[in-house]
C-alpha positions, 0 to 999 in steps of 0.5 A: 561492974567490979573495979577489978574487972575494969582494971583487967581491961586497962592492964590488957597488953596490947591495950585494946580501946573500949567503951563504958556503956552507962546506965543513963545511956551515955557511952565513954570511950577509953583509947588509952589506959593512961586516961583512966583511973579506978577506985574501988567505986569510981572511975575517973576518965581524963577528957579533952586535951591533946598529947595525953594530957587531959583538960579535965576529968570526969567520975562515973560511979561503978554501979552505973557501968552496965556494959564494957565492949571493945572500940570496933575496927580498933583491934590489933592483930597479932601474928597468925591472926587471921582477917574476917575478910576473905 
């Protein structure tokens, strides 16, 4: 994963929560764009805490991010969008 690609996920408006799948099998959810900091080679993810303030930050090397996907059920539907429910 390139840092530019990850920044695009974070800049998307309206923001859509997403998951990072790591080479270790770990899955990291990013539910707010303010809870991730991206550098060229690393991403720092704020974890724990309340009210948008993290208890601590865990860093992940970009080479270990193997997949990024939206958090299911969190997608916002815009005007004119249709639900898959009949």
